[in-house]
N, C-alpha and C positions, 0 to 999 in steps of 0.2 A: 504494500499499499504505500502511496506517495505523501509525504508530508508538504504541505502548501505554505508558502510565506507570502505575508503581504508585505509589499514594498511600501516605501514612504512615497507617499503621493508628490508628485512633481507638477510645476505648472510650466506650460509651453505656451507659445504663439503659434496657433494655426489658422493659415488664411487670414491673417493681420489681427485676430482676436485671441485673448487668453484662455486657455482651456487647462482644467484641472485632470490630471492622469494617475489613475490609480490601476496598479497591477498586481495579479496573483501570479507567483512563479512555483515552479516543483523543485524538488530537491537540488537538481542539477543546474537550475536558474534560468529554465525555459520558461518565457511568459506564456501561462495557460489561458490568463483571463486578463483583458483590458476593458477599463471602463473611461470613457472620456467625456466629460460633461464641461458646457462652456461656464465659465467664470465671469459674472456680471459686474465685474468690479470696474470696469472703464466705461466712461460715457460718451456715446458716439451719436452720430446723425440718425443713425437708425433708432437708437433709442429717445432721442427728440421726435421723431416722427411717431413713435409708438405712444409717447407722452399726449402729442396732439390728439391723434385719434382715442386715446382712453378718456382724456379730459372732455372732449367734446360728446362723448357717450352720455355721460351723465350732465354735463352743463346745459345742454338743449332743455331738457325737460324741466329741470330745475329753474333757469332762467324764464321759462314761460309760465311759471305758477304765479299767480297773483299775490300769495301768501308771500313770498319772498320780496316782492316789491313793497309790501305794506311793512313786512318786517325791516327791510332795509329802511325804512323812514322812522321806525319806532324803536329800534334796538340802540341802546346806548354805544358810544365810542369803547368805553370800556368791554362791555359785551363783545362787541365785534372783535376787539383786539384779542380777547378768549378765545373766540373762535378761530382767529387766524394762529394763534400760537398751539393750540389743540391739533388743528390741523398738520400743523409741520411737525408737533412731537409723535402723533400717530403715523404720519409718512417717514419720519425717521425710524421710529422703530420697527416699522415692516421692513425697511429698505436695509437696516441693519441686519435683521434676521434671516432675510432671504439672501441677500448678497454679500454681507461683510463679516457675519459672525464668525467664520473660521479663518477669514484673510483680511481682518481689519489693518492688523499690523502690515505695513508697506504700502496700504491702499487708502489710508484715512483720508490723504487730500483728494481722493476721488470721490468719497462719500458725500461732500458738501455739493459738487457738481449735480447730480441727480436731484437733490432735494431744491436747492435754489433754482434751477432751471425748469424743473417741473412745476413749481410754484407759479413762477413768473409766466410760463407758458399758459397756465391752467387761469390766472388772472386775466392773462390777455385775453384768451379764448371767452372767459366769462363777460369781459367788458365788449367785444366784439358782437355776441349774440346779444347782449343786452342793447347794445347801439342799435343794431339791426331792427329789433322790434320796439324801438323809441322808449327804452326804459333806463337809460343811463344819463342822468342829468349831469352830466360832467361839468359845464359850464355854469349851469343855473343853480345846481346845490352838489358841491362835489363830495361833501361828507355823504350824502345817501347814495351818490354813485360809488364810492369805494366801498361802502357798507354792503350794498348789493352784490358788488364783485367779491367780496369776502364770503358773503353767503352762498353764492352760487359756486365758487370755488370749492367750498369745505369739501361736499362728496364728490366732486369732480376731481379732486386731486387725488383721491384714494383711487379712482378707476384709473385714473392716468399711471398710477404706481403699479397696480395689478397689472393693467395691460403690458406695462415696461418689463413686469417680472415673468409673463409667460416668455419662455424661449423656446 
């Protein structure tokens, strides 16, 4: 009966993207099994496109809800700020757990890119949709416009992050 050894995982660039390679070898060192999985610790153009699609999926129905328009007028700046912070914290926790938990060391600077760009893209999409339906009073009442954008971006950020995590 053969004894199998699990080699230490390695990280290699394949077709321009980082991949985690796990190998199982037999007694003589022959590789019996190899698992290659993409490592989602780098942020690129494809990730940006995935964020745009993911954000749009939830931003459209939320932006069309009259409740969001009214809540954007009535919610305090403090509460809107808390929605913003909670959104970033949840997104950061999910991103860390899915992509960086085992590989944060060495890729910590890459961790910030999907968070900030994802949220900025989502805010932009929220603003665009609200503008298209004439519910973004950017010059008449910028506070209401910003609060509406944050409210629409709250669920849209999550969908953007989830879509980006699907590889």
